[in-house]
C-alpha positions in Angstrom: 62.9 49.1 116.7 63.9 47.1 119.8 61.5 48.6 122.3 62.9 46.5 125.1 66.3 48.0 124.5 64.8 51.4 124.2 63.1 51.1 127.6 66.3 50.1 129.3 68.1 53.1 127.8 65.1 55.3 128.8 65.6 54.2 132.4 69.3 55.0 132.2 68.5 58.5 130.9 65.9 59.1 133.6 68.4 58.1 136.3 71.1 60.4 134.8 68.6 63.3 134.8 67.8 62.7 138.5 64.8 60.4 138.8 65.1 57.5 141.3 62.8 55.2 139.4 61.2 54.8 136.0 58.5 52.3 135.0 56.0 51.8 132.2 52.4 50.8 131.9 49.8 50.6 129.2 47.2 53.4 128.9 44.4 51.0 129.7 46.0 49.6 132.8 43.7 51.4 135.4 40.1 50.4 134.5 39.2 50.5 138.2 39.7 54.2 138.6 36.4 55.5 137.2 34.4 53.4 139.6 36.5 54.4 142.6 36.3 58.0 141.7 32.5 57.8 141.1 32.1 56.4 144.7 34.3 59.1 146.1 32.3 61.8 144.4 29.0 60.2 145.4 30.0 60.4 149.0 30.9 64.1 148.6 34.4 63.4 149.9 36.0 65.8 147.4 34.8 68.8 149.4 35.2 72.0 147.3 37.5 70.3 144.8 34.9 70.5 142.0 37.6 69.9 139.4 37.8 66.3 140.4 34.4 65.7 138.8 35.2 67.6 135.7 36.3 65.3 132.9 36.5 62.5 135.4 36.5 59.9 132.6 39.9 61.1 131.5 41.3 59.9 134.9 40.3 56.3 134.1 41.7 56.1 130.6 44.6 58.3 129.4 43.4 57.8 125.9 40.4 60.0 126.7 43.0 62.7 127.4 45.2 61.8 124.3 43.8 59.2 121.9 47.3 58.6 120.4 49.0 57.5 123.6 50.5 54.0 123.4 52.5 53.9 126.7 52.6 55.8 130.0 56.1 56.3 131.5 55.9 56.9 135.3 58.8 58.5 137.1 59.6 59.1 140.8 61.7 61.9 142.3 62.5 61.8 146.1 62.2 64.8 148.4 62.9 62.9 151.6 63.3 65.3 154.6 66.5 65.3 156.6 64.7 65.0 160.0 61.4 63.7 161.3 58.7 66.4 160.6 56.6 65.1 163.4 59.1 66.7 165.8 58.1 70.1 164.5 54.7 69.8 166.0 56.1 70.3 169.5 57.1 73.9 168.7 53.5 75.3 169.0 54.5 79.0 168.7 55.9 78.2 165.2 54.1 77.0 162.1 54.6 73.7 160.4 54.7 73.6 156.6 54.4 70.3 154.7 57.9 69.1 153.7 57.2 69.2 150.0 56.4 73.0 150.2 59.4 74.2 152.2 61.6 74.6 149.2 61.1 75.5 145.5 57.9 74.6 143.8 58.2 70.9 142.7 56.0 71.4 139.7 58.7 73.5 138.0 61.6 71.3 139.0 60.0 67.9 138.1 58.6 69.2 134.8 62.0 70.4 133.6 63.4 67.0 134.3 60.5 65.3 132.5 61.0 67.5 129.5 64.6 66.5 129.3 63.7 62.8 129.4 60.9 63.4 126.9 63.2 65.2 124.4 65.6 62.3 124.7 62.8 59.8 123.9 61.6 61.8 120.9 65.2 61.9 119.6 65.6 58.2 120.0 62.2 57.0 118.9 60.8 59.7 116.7 57.6 59.7 118.7 55.3 62.2 120.1 55.1 63.0 123.9 53.2 64.9 126.5 54.4 65.4 130.1 52.3 65.9 133.2 53.1 66.8 136.9 49.9 67.0 138.8 48.6 69.5 136.2 46.0 67.5 134.3 43.2 64.9 135.0 45.7 62.0 135.2 45.4 59.2 137.8 49.1 59.4 138.7 49.1 57.1 141.7 47.0 54.4 140.0 49.2 54.5 136.9 52.3 54.4 139.1 51.0 51.3 140.8 50.1 49.7 137.4 53.6 50.5 136.2 55.2 48.9 139.3 56.6 52.0 141.0 54.8 51.2 144.2 51.3 50.8 145.6 48.6 53.0 147.1 48.8 52.5 150.9 46.1 52.7 153.4 46.7 56.5 153.5 46.0 56.5 149.7 49.4 57.8 148.9 51.9 55.9 146.9 54.4 53.7 148.8 57.5 51.9 147.5 59.6 49.2 149.1 62.7 50.9 147.9 61.7 54.6 148.2 59.3 54.8 151.1 56.6 57.4 150.4 58.6 60.7 150.2 58.6 61.2 146.4 56.9 63.1 143.6 55.4 61.5 140.5 55.7 62.6 137.0 54.4 61.1 133.8 55.3 61.0 130.1 52.6 60.0 127.7 54.1 58.7 124.4 53.1 57.3 121.1 55.8 54.6 121.1 54.8 51.2 122.3 57.0 50.2 125.2 56.7 46.8 127.0 54.8 47.4 130.3 56.3 46.5 133.6 54.6 44.3 136.1 52.2 46.1 138.5 53.1 46.3 142.2 51.0 44.6 144.9 50.0 45.9 148.2 52.4 45.4 151.1 50.8 47.3 154.1 49.9 44.1 155.9 48.3 44.7 159.3 50.0 48.1 159.8 47.6 51.0 160.4 50.0 53.6 161.8 49.0 56.1 159.1 45.3 55.7 159.9 45.7 56.0 163.7 47.9 59.1 163.7 45.5 61.3 161.6 44.5 64.2 164.0 41.1 64.7 162.2 40.1 61.1 161.4 40.2 61.7 157.7 40.3 57.9 156.8 36.8 56.3 157.0 38.5 53.0 156.3 41.8 51.7 155.1 42.6 52.9 151.5 39.9 55.5 151.7 40.2 59.3 152.3 37.6 61.9 153.1 39.2 65.0 151.9 36.7 67.2 153.9 38.5 66.1 157.1 42.1 66.0 155.7 44.4 68.8 157.0 46.2 69.1 153.7 42.8 69.8 152.0 41.6 72.1 154.8 44.7 74.3 154.8 45.3 74.4 151.0 42.2 73.8 149.0 39.3 74.7 151.4 38.0 78.2 151.0 36.2 79.9 153.8 36.0 79.0 157.5 37.1 75.6 158.6 34.6 73.6 160.7 35.3 74.7 164.3 35.2 71.0 165.4 38.2 70.3 163.2 40.2 73.4 164.1 41.9 72.0 167.2 43.1 69.0 165.1 45.0 71.4 162.8 47.5 72.1 165.6 50.2 74.3 164.3 50.0 73.0 160.7 49.6 76.0 158.5 50.1 74.4 155.1 49.6 70.8 154.5 50.2 67.8 156.8 52.8 65.0 156.7 51.7 62.9 159.7 50.5 59.8 157.7 53.6 60.0 155.5 56.1 60.5 158.3 54.9 57.6 160.4 55.1 54.9 157.6 57.6 52.1 158.4 58.6 51.8 154.8 60.4 55.1 155.1 63.4 53.2 156.4 64.1 52.5 152.8 63.6 56.1 151.6 66.1 57.6 149.3 67.6 61.0 150.1 66.4 63.9 148.1 68.9 64.6 145.4 67.9 68.1 144.6 68.8 70.7 147.2 66.1 73.0 145.9 63.6 70.8 147.8 65.5 71.5 151.1 63.7 73.8 153.5 64.3 77.5 153.1 65.5 79.1 156.3 62.4 81.1 156.7 60.1 78.1 156.3 62.0 75.9 158.8 60.0 76.5 162.0 58.6 79.9 161.0 57.3 82.1 163.8 53.5 82.4 163.8 53.7 86.1 165.0 55.7 87.1 161.9 53.5 85.2 159.4 50.3 86.7 161.0 51.5 90.2 160.1 52.0 89.5 156.4 49.9 91.8 154.1 49.2 90.7 150.5 52.4 92.3 149.0 54.6 90.8 151.7 53.0 87.4 151.3 53.6 87.4 147.5 57.2 88.5 147.9 57.9 86.0 150.7 56.5 83.0 148.8 57.6 83.8 145.3 58.6 80.5 143.7 56.9 78.5 146.4 53.7 76.4 146.1 52.4 78.2 149.1 51.8 81.3 147.0 48.8 79.6 145.3 46.7 79.7 148.5 46.8 83.5 148.6 47.5 85.7 151.7 44.0 85.4 153.2 43.7 81.7 153.3 47.3 81.3 154.6 46.8 83.9 157.4 43.5 82.2 158.3 45.6 79.0 158.9 48.1 81.0 160.9 45.3 82.3 163.1 44.0 78.8 163.8 47.6 77.8 164.7 47.8 80.7 167.1 44.6 79.6 168.7 46.0 76.1 169.2 49.4 77.3 170.5 48.5 78.0 174.1 51.1 80.8 173.9 50.2 83.8 176.0 52.5 86.1 174.0 50.5 85.4 170.8 47.2 86.8 172.2 48.1 90.3 171.1 49.0 89.0 167.6 45.6 87.4 167.3 43.9 90.6 168.5 45.6 92.5 165.7 43.8 90.3 163.2 40.4 90.6 164.6 39.7 93.6 162.4 41.3 92.1 159.3 39.7 93.2 156.0 39.1 89.6 155.1 36.1 88.3 157.1 37.3 84.7 157.3 40.7 85.9 158.7 38.9 88.1 161.2 36.6 85.2 162.3 39.6 82.9 162.7 41.3 85.6 164.8 38.3 85.9 167.1 38.3 82.2 167.5 42.0 82.2 168.4 41.5 85.0 170.9 38.7 83.1 172.6 40.8 80.0 172.7 43.8 81.7 174.3 41.6 83.6 176.8 39.8 80.4 177.8 43.1 78.8 178.6 43.8 81.5 181.1 46.1 83.6 178.9 
């Protein structure tokens, strides 16, 4: 079999399905990952994400996950926003949701595309395949850099000279041996815009992240109260944070998102904090059906909304915060009390 020819046809198929880029690396292409992860865990920078330590060896060698794998196919799918999300931060009485979570759940959309490409590959090569979209201990960003899709920038996210940094990653593990592509080098230079813009100083150094201070971690993964010292930095961000992505100069080369399902739903484009604060569990589940936000659960989400209300400086939201002071969830109630105190201290 002419694997070189197969790889070119694979790229054509991936493009037709909707992916913006498709590259290949060998399964042993990221030997540095175990050491990096070990240092990250030793510093405790994973916070409550205990799953990062579980089967950590799999992240350094895909063959630990699947011994038969011969090649790793990495694919990129853009979700570039139509406007600068940093502008949303000025509307303090409204919540800001990370761009990737304003539309349909990307896991479902990307995985369906991956399966289409994988079925094509099986039909062409008679091989076995496994597909992953942020759902297994796979070092997607490191593998993507090894495959030449881009490089991990100073904000630790993947960057591309042709795509910017607004794109999802998907991977296809396969038993067919494909010729690897050349890895991508780092092209951040002296730029440190992503580091300097972080509201909570989550980057101890370039190319390092302390998740315990990251707004995306705090609003999505972290359970329980957020450190009061970090709460003002959350601003009106109620699910995730895009600051370090949005400020990257490489976004001038970003591709437009092809799938309209990633576009912001009307009710998630500048949602009113007052309306979100009044969601009960049933209303929360109904509102966020098909959205990645649903995974946080009502209590954690409304906790974030209460913090945003406390940061809003909006007198009209004081009564909304007061309604949550007796919430059945103690973390929400404590967040509401903090919000009330903040608004009252500001002379509201």
